[in-house]
C-alpha positions as CSV (number, residue, x, y, z in Angstrom):
1,M,39.3,24.6,-9.4
2,P,37.4,21.8,-7.6
3,Q,34.1,23.6,-8.2
4,K,34.7,23.8,-12.0
5,T,35.9,20.2,-12.1
6,L,32.8,18.9,-10.2
7,S,30.5,21.0,-12.3
8,D,32.0,19.7,-15.5
9,F,31.6,16.1,-14.4
10,V,28.0,16.6,-13.1
11,E,26.9,18.3,-16.3
12,A,28.5,15.6,-18.5
13,Q,26.9,12.8,-16.6
14,A,23.5,14.4,-16.4
15,K,23.6,14.8,-20.2
16,E,24.8,11.3,-20.7
17,F,21.9,9.8,-18.7
18,G,19.4,12.3,-20.0
19,I,18.3,13.5,-16.6
20,P,16.2,16.7,-16.3
21,G,17.6,17.9,-13.1
22,V,20.4,17.0,-10.7
23,A,22.0,18.5,-7.6
24,V,25.3,17.4,-6.1
25,G,27.2,18.5,-3.0
26,V,30.6,17.6,-1.5
27,L,31.9,18.3,2.0
28,L,35.7,18.4,1.9
29,D,37.7,19.5,4.9
30,G,34.9,21.8,6.0
31,Q,34.4,23.3,2.6
32,E,31.1,22.8,0.8
33,I,31.3,22.4,-3.0
34,Y,28.0,22.4,-5.0
35,A,27.2,21.5,-8.6
36,S,23.8,21.5,-10.2
37,H,22.5,21.0,-13.7
38,G,19.1,21.1,-15.5
39,V,15.7,22.1,-14.3
40,T,13.1,21.3,-11.7
41,S,10.4,20.5,-14.2
42,I,10.3,20.1,-17.9
43,G,6.8,21.7,-18.1
44,N,7.5,24.6,-15.7
45,P,11.3,24.8,-15.6
46,L,13.4,26.5,-12.9
47,P,17.1,26.0,-12.6
48,V,18.0,23.3,-10.0
49,D,20.3,24.6,-7.3
50,E,21.6,23.5,-3.9
51,K,18.3,24.7,-2.3
52,T,16.0,22.6,-4.6
53,L,14.0,20.0,-2.7
54,F,14.1,16.3,-4.0
55,H,12.3,13.4,-2.4
56,L,14.8,11.5,-0.2
57,A,12.9,8.2,0.0
58,S,14.9,5.8,2.2
59,V,17.6,8.3,3.2
60,S,14.8,9.5,5.5
61,K,15.6,6.4,7.7
62,T,18.8,8.1,8.8
63,F,16.8,10.9,10.4
64,T,14.3,8.5,12.0
65,A,17.1,6.4,13.5
66,T,19.0,9.5,14.8
67,A,15.8,10.8,16.5
68,L,15.3,7.4,18.1
69,M,18.9,7.4,19.3
70,R,18.4,10.7,20.9
71,L,15.6,9.1,22.9
72,V,18.0,6.3,23.8
73,A,20.6,8.8,25.0
74,E,17.9,10.5,27.1
75,G,17.1,7.1,28.7
76,R,13.6,7.1,27.2
77,V,14.2,4.1,25.0
78,D,16.2,0.9,25.5
79,L,17.5,-0.6,22.2
80,D,17.5,-4.1,23.6
81,A,13.9,-3.8,24.9
82,P,11.1,-5.6,23.1
83,V,9.1,-3.2,20.8
84,R,6.0,-4.1,22.8
85,R,7.3,-2.2,25.8
86,Y,6.6,0.9,23.8
87,V,3.9,-0.3,21.4
88,P,2.0,-2.9,23.6
89,E,-0.7,-3.3,20.9
90,L,1.8,-4.8,18.4
91,K,0.6,-8.0,16.8
92,L,2.3,-9.9,14.0
93,A,1.5,-13.0,12.0
94,D,3.5,-15.0,14.6
95,E,2.9,-14.3,18.3
96,R,6.4,-15.4,19.3
97,A,8.0,-13.0,16.8
98,A,5.8,-10.1,18.0
99,A,6.9,-10.7,21.6
100,Q,10.6,-11.1,20.7
101,I,11.5,-8.3,18.2
102,T,13.5,-5.5,19.8
103,V,14.0,-1.9,18.9
104,Q,17.5,-2.7,17.8
105,S,16.3,-5.4,15.4
106,L,14.1,-2.8,13.7
107,L,17.0,-0.4,13.3
108,N,19.3,-3.0,11.6
109,H,16.6,-4.8,9.6
110,T,16.9,-8.1,11.6
111,A,13.4,-8.2,12.9
112,G,12.3,-10.8,10.2
113,L,9.7,-8.5,8.8
114,D,9.0,-8.5,5.0
115,W,9.5,-5.3,3.1
116,N,6.2,-3.5,3.6
117,L,2.4,-3.5,3.4
118,I,0.9,-2.2,0.2
119,D,-0.8,1.2,0.7
120,D,-4.2,1.0,-1.0
121,G,-5.0,4.6,0.0
122,K,-7.9,3.4,2.1
123,G,-8.6,3.1,5.8
124,D,-6.5,4.5,8.6
125,R,-3.2,5.5,7.0
126,S,-1.6,6.7,10.2
127,L,1.2,4.9,12.0
128,A,-1.4,3.5,14.4
129,G,-3.3,2.3,11.4
130,L,-0.2,0.6,10.1
131,V,0.4,-1.2,13.4
132,A,-3.2,-2.5,13.3
133,K,-2.5,-4.0,9.8
134,L,0.9,-5.6,10.7
135,P,-0.6,-9.1,11.3
136,Q,-1.0,-9.2,7.5
137,L,2.7,-8.7,6.9
138,P,4.6,-11.9,6.0
139,L,7.5,-12.8,8.3
140,I,10.6,-14.0,6.3
141,A,12.7,-15.2,9.2
142,P,12.8,-15.5,13.0
143,P,13.8,-12.3,14.8
144,G,17.5,-11.9,14.7
145,A,18.2,-14.7,12.2
146,R,19.2,-12.5,9.3
147,P,19.0,-9.0,7.9
148,S,16.4,-8.2,5.3
149,Y,15.6,-4.6,4.4
150,S,12.2,-3.6,5.8
151,Q,10.3,-0.4,5.2
152,A,7.6,-1.6,7.6
153,G,10.3,-2.0,10.3
154,Y,11.3,1.6,10.1
155,N,7.6,2.7,10.0
156,L,7.2,0.8,13.3
157,V,10.2,2.7,14.7
158,G,8.2,5.8,13.9
159,R,5.3,4.5,16.0
160,V,7.8,3.9,18.9
161,I,8.8,7.6,18.6
162,E,5.2,8.7,18.6
163,K,4.3,6.6,21.7
164,V,7.4,7.7,23.7
165,T,7.1,11.4,22.9
166,D,3.3,11.6,22.8
167,L,3.5,13.6,19.6
168,P,2.6,13.0,16.0
169,F,5.6,11.5,14.3
170,E,6.3,14.6,12.1
171,Q,6.1,17.0,15.1
172,A,8.4,14.7,17.1
173,M,11.0,14.6,14.4
174,A,10.9,18.4,14.1
175,S,11.4,18.7,17.9
176,L,14.0,16.0,18.3
177,V,16.2,16.5,15.2
178,L,15.2,18.8,12.3
179,E,14.8,22.1,14.2
180,P,17.7,21.8,16.6
181,V,20.1,20.7,13.8
182,G,18.9,23.7,11.7
183,L,17.4,21.7,8.8
184,S,14.8,24.3,7.7
185,D,14.3,22.7,4.2
186,T,14.0,19.1,5.3
187,V,10.2,18.5,5.5
188,Y,7.4,16.0,5.3
189,G,4.4,16.3,3.0
190,L,3.4,18.3,0.0
191,T,2.1,21.2,2.1
192,E,5.6,22.0,3.1
193,V,7.3,21.0,-0.2
194,M,5.1,23.1,-2.4
195,V,6.1,26.4,-0.8
196,R,9.7,25.7,-1.7
197,K,11.5,25.1,-5.0
198,F,11.2,21.4,-5.6
199,A,12.1,18.9,-8.4
200,V,9.4,17.0,-10.2
201,G,10.2,13.3,-10.6
202,Y,10.1,11.7,-14.1
203,N,10.1,8.1,-15.3
204,R,11.4,7.0,-18.7
205,G,8.9,4.7,-20.4
206,E,9.5,1.9,-22.8
207,D,9.1,4.3,-25.6
208,G,12.1,6.3,-24.2
209,D,9.9,9.4,-23.4
210,M,9.9,10.9,-20.0
211,H,6.6,11.1,-18.1
212,P,6.0,13.1,-14.8
213,A,5.9,10.8,-11.8
214,R,2.6,10.6,-10.0
215,P,2.4,10.6,-7.0
216,W,5.2,12.9,-6.1
217,G,7.5,10.9,-3.8
218,A,7.2,7.1,-3.4
219,F,3.8,6.9,-1.8
220,K,0.3,8.2,-2.3
221,E,-0.4,11.6,-0.7
222,G,-1.6,11.1,2.8
223,A,0.4,8.0,3.5
224,R,1.7,9.2,6.9
225,A,2.4,5.6,7.8
226,D,5.4,5.6,5.4
227,N,6.9,8.9,6.6
228,P,9.4,7.3,9.0
229,G,10.8,5.0,6.3
230,G,10.7,7.3,3.3
231,G,8.7,10.5,3.7
232,L,11.3,13.3,3.8
233,A,12.1,15.8,1.1
234,S,15.3,17.9,1.4
235,S,18.0,19.8,-0.5
236,V,21.7,19.2,-1.1
237,S,22.6,22.0,1.2
238,D,20.5,20.6,4.1
239,L,21.9,17.2,3.5
240,L,25.5,18.5,3.8
241,R,24.4,20.2,7.0
242,W,23.1,16.8,8.1
243,A,26.5,15.2,7.2
244,R,28.3,17.9,9.2
245,F,26.1,17.1,12.2
246,Q,26.9,13.3,11.8
247,L,30.6,14.1,11.7
248,G,30.5,16.5,14.6
249,D,30.1,16.4,18.4
250,G,26.3,16.2,18.3
251,E,25.8,20.0,19.0
252,G,24.0,19.3,22.3
253,V,21.3,17.4,20.4
254,V,22.7,13.8,20.4
255,P,26.0,12.9,22.2
256,A,28.9,12.3,20.0
257,S,29.3,8.9,21.5
258,V,25.8,8.0,20.4
259,L,26.5,9.2,16.8
260,H,29.7,7.1,16.8
261,R,27.7,4.1,18.1
262,M,25.5,4.3,15.0
263,R,28.5,3.7,12.8
264,E,29.5,0.5,14.6
265,Q,28.6,-2.8,12.9
266,T,25.7,-4.6,14.4
267,V,25.3,-7.2,11.6
268,G,27.2,-8.2,8.5
269,L,25.8,-8.2,5.0
270,R,26.7,-10.8,2.4
271,A,27.2,-9.9,-1.3
272,S,25.3,-6.6,-1.0
273,S,25.9,-3.4,-3.0
274,L,24.3,-1.6,-0.1
275,G,27.4,-2.2,2.1
276,D,29.4,-4.7,4.0
277,G,27.4,-4.4,7.2
278,L,24.8,-2.4,9.1
279,G,25.3,-0.2,12.1
280,V,22.3,1.6,13.5
281,C,20.6,2.3,10.2
282,W,23.8,3.3,8.4
283,F,25.2,0.9,5.7
284,L,28.9,0.4,6.4
285,H,31.4,0.4,3.5
286,D,35.0,-0.7,3.3
287,L,36.1,1.7,0.6
288,D,39.6,0.4,-0.4
289,G,40.5,0.3,3.3
290,V,38.7,3.6,4.2
291,H,35.5,3.3,6.3
292,G,32.4,4.9,5.0
293,I,28.8,5.1,6.1
294,G,25.9,5.8,3.8
295,H,22.3,5.4,2.7
296,G,20.4,5.6,-0.6
297,G,16.8,6.2,-1.5
298,S,14.7,5.2,-4.5
299,G,11.4,7.1,-4.9
300,N,9.0,7.5,-7.8
301,G,11.2,9.1,-10.4
302,Q,13.6,10.4,-7.8
303,F,16.8,9.0,-6.4
304,A,19.0,10.1,-3.5
305,E,22.5,9.0,-2.3
306,L,24.4,10.1,0.8
307,L,27.9,8.8,1.7
308,I,30.0,10.0,4.6
309,V,33.7,9.1,5.2
310,P,34.2,10.1,8.9
311,E,38.0,9.6,9.1
312,R,38.5,12.0,6.2
313,N,35.8,14.5,7.2
314,F,34.2,14.0,3.8
315,A,30.7,13.6,2.5
316,V,29.0,13.5,-0.9
317,V,25.3,13.9,-1.7
318,S,23.7,13.3,-5.1
319,L,20.1,13.8,-6.1
320,A,18.5,13.2,-9.4
321,N,14.9,13.4,-10.8
322,L,14.6,10.6,-13.3
323,G,13.9,6.9,-13.0
324,P,15.5,4.5,-13.5
325,D,18.7,6.4,-14.6
326,G,18.9,8.6,-11.6
327,Y,20.3,5.6,-9.7
328,S,23.2,5.1,-12.2
329,F,23.9,8.8,-12.2
330,N,24.2,9.0,-8.4
331,Q,26.4,6.0,-8.3
332,S,28.7,7.5,-10.9
333,V,28.9,10.7,-8.9
334,V,29.8,8.9,-5.7
335,R,32.5,6.8,-7.4
336,W,34.0,9.9,-9.1
337,A,34.0,12.0,-5.9
338,L,35.7,9.2,-3.9
339,D,38.4,8.9,-6.6
340,H,38.9,12.6,-7.3
341,Y,38.9,13.9,-3.7
342,L,40.1,11.0,-1.6
343,G,42.0,8.8,-4.1
344,V,39.7,5.9,-3.2
345,V,38.8,3.6,-6.1
346,E,36.3,0.8,-5.6
347,Q,37.2,-2.4,-7.2
348,E,34.6,-3.9,-9.5
349,A,33.7,-7.6,-9.1
350,E,34.5,-9.9,-12.0
351,P,31.9,-12.5,-12.8
352,V,32.8,-16.0,-13.9
353,P,31.9,-17.5,-17.3
354,Y,28.3,-18.7,-17.9
355,D,27.5,-22.1,-16.4
356,E,24.4,-23.8,-17.8
357,E,23.8,-26.1,-14.8
358,Q,24.1,-23.2,-12.3
359,A,21.8,-21.1,-14.5
360,R,19.1,-23.8,-14.5
361,Q,19.1,-24.0,-10.8
362,I,18.1,-20.4,-10.2
363,V,15.8,-19.5,-13.1
364,G,12.2,-18.7,-12.1
365,R,10.1,-16.0,-10.3
366,Y,10.8,-14.6,-6.8
367,E,8.5,-12.2,-4.9
368,I,8.0,-9.8,-2.1
369,D,4.7,-8.1,-1.3
370,A,4.7,-5.7,-4.3
371,M,7.5,-6.7,-6.5
372,C,8.7,-9.7,-8.5
373,L,12.0,-10.8,-9.9
374,D,12.3,-13.0,-13.0
375,F,15.5,-14.8,-13.7
376,A,15.8,-16.5,-17.1
377,T,18.4,-18.0,-19.4
378,D,18.7,-18.4,-23.1
379,G,21.6,-20.8,-22.9
380,T,24.3,-18.2,-23.2
381,R,23.6,-15.8,-20.3
382,V,21.3,-15.3,-17.3
383,T,19.0,-12.2,-17.2
384,L,17.1,-10.5,-14.4
385,A,13.9,-8.5,-14.9
386,V,12.4,-6.5,-12.0
387,D,8.9,-5.2,-11.9
388,I,5.9,-4.3,-9.7
389,K,3.5,-7.3,-9.6
390,P,0.9,-7.1,-12.4
391,E,-1.9,-7.4,-10.0
392,V,-0.6,-4.5,-8.0
393,R,-0.3,-2.4,-11.1
394,E,-3.9,-3.3,-12.2
395,A,-5.3,-2.5,-8.7
396,S,-3.6,0.9,-8.6
397,D,-5.6,4.0,-9.6
398,E,-2.3,5.9,-10.1
399,E,0.5,5.7,-12.5
400,M,3.4,3.5,-11.1
401,P,7.1,3.6,-12.0
402,P,8.2,1.3,-14.8
403,G,10.1,-1.9,-14.0
404,Y,13.7,-2.8,-15.1
405,P,13.7,-4.9,-18.3
406,A,15.7,-8.1,-18.5
407,A,19.4,-7.4,-18.1
408,A,22.4,-9.7,-17.8
409,I,23.8,-10.9,-14.5
410,G,27.0,-12.8,-13.8
411,F,27.8,-15.2,-11.0
412,L,30.8,-14.3,-8.8
413,P,33.6,-16.8,-7.8
414,G,32.9,-18.9,-4.7
415,D,35.0,-17.8,-1.7
416,G,34.5,-20.7,0.7
417,D,31.4,-19.1,2.3
418,G,29.6,-18.0,-0.9
419,D,29.8,-21.3,-2.7
420,G,29.3,-19.5,-6.0
421,D,25.7,-18.4,-5.3
422,E,26.6,-14.7,-5.3
423,Y,25.9,-12.6,-8.4
424,I,26.2,-9.1,-9.9
425,V,24.0,-7.3,-12.4
426,T,26.3,-6.4,-15.3
427,E,24.1,-4.1,-17.4
428,G,21.0,-1.9,-17.4
429,G,19.6,0.4,-14.7
430,L,20.6,-1.9,-11.9
431,K,24.2,-2.4,-13.1
432,G,26.5,-3.0,-10.2
433,Q,23.8,-4.3,-7.8
434,R,25.0,-7.5,-6.0
435,G,23.1,-10.2,-4.3
436,Y,23.0,-14.0,-3.5
437,F,20.7,-17.0,-3.7
438,S,19.6,-18.9,-0.6
439,R,19.2,-22.7,-0.5
440,D,17.3,-25.1,1.7
441,D,18.9,-28.1,3.5
442,N,18.6,-30.1,0.3
443,G,20.5,-27.6,-1.7
444,A,17.5,-26.3,-3.7
445,V,17.3,-22.5,-4.3
446,I,14.5,-21.0,-2.3
447,G,15.2,-17.3,-2.3
448,V,17.3,-14.4,-3.6
449,D,18.6,-11.2,-2.0
450,L,18.5,-8.0,-4.1
451,A,19.0,-4.5,-2.6
452,G,19.1,-6.0,0.8
453,R,15.7,-7.6,0.6
454,L,14.9,-11.3,0.5
455,F,12.6,-12.4,-2.3
456,N,11.2,-15.9,-1.9
457,R,11.0,-18.2,-4.9
458,V,7.4,-18.8,-6.0
459,V,7.8,-20.3,-9.5
460,E,10.5,-22.5,-11.0
461,A,11.2,-22.3,-14.7
462,P,9.8,-25.3,-16.6
């Protein structure tokens, strides 16, 4: 009965969002339940199943972090040590920061590093090449001052793994985690992906038509420097195997005590749809009093979501091959699975009525290296548009995913700490995403958090 019910829901949601192919898996009391719908490719269709590979994007970070924690358990890495102990050539825009950042601060996104360096497809695209370019990366805060999600930080973790093991990152990952855990369909690079059944990513254009996503994955082919933070492809069946491993005793690969340590909060998160806090990589969730750990991934036309509830021996995985609607599909699957199998219902935040003065304080443009956010008001509501910077699009010789057109946001009630600067997206492809605005000592808005990343304000509305 659960199989039929899950299949019905997955099929209905895939059709509602118009997604070519989806794969879902649930781990419930040791039983694996699968439901798939659609095809791997519109042009060359094969039915999606639990063995079909999708790009995991940032879910890859959970594998990188676990491999690093194995090195910690073996006494080869100290979480509190400066990164320079293992990567002595590390230089950043600020020498003090370069000397201070620790391995732990990379794992919980508190190193103060901006999101990432733009890969132009030129030069040395290895992890060593990335480290050489890191002085170009902006620093958004002193080390340890605040969390801000950083792809570059996790890629630097990959370089730590390379240096400690004296192996290329991908070989080290196979040896430390992928092979001993039995993840034969969790792989890096198109050479491995193309010999398995895999899903082609799609993006829906402004005309409503779907276009194949190029490149496959989130980064140009050959960008090994982004493998630690987002390079894996995998299947629903392998991801449930990964969830079993995280829920188990470590199987002689990583001690259970170390796996449990990864679930313990290292830093809190404010007004974030990613979670209430961060452990070692894992986003921590208070799910109506039940503790969950999870991670999502957003690639080029592909979206992945993994949520584990340790105390209930439960996990749900959802993979979809359409942007931007794959995100909304995955979120709907996770909510339904929590409700249907665990009786856990997440409460939706209720925004307050529109306030013109508050709206005028925040409108303008905010940026990170490759993306920009535009907040605007028409006097009745505030909207948020998200896009890749125009200059980045123009400089790229490859098609890039579309942005998110202007969609309404609402402010959330102040709670004493929040002061009313927290918000939620109420429509569109980012519906349900939460964040908050940062102010300087004079009360002026200088930044905004979205998806765990700090975007600095660069232009105020006239």
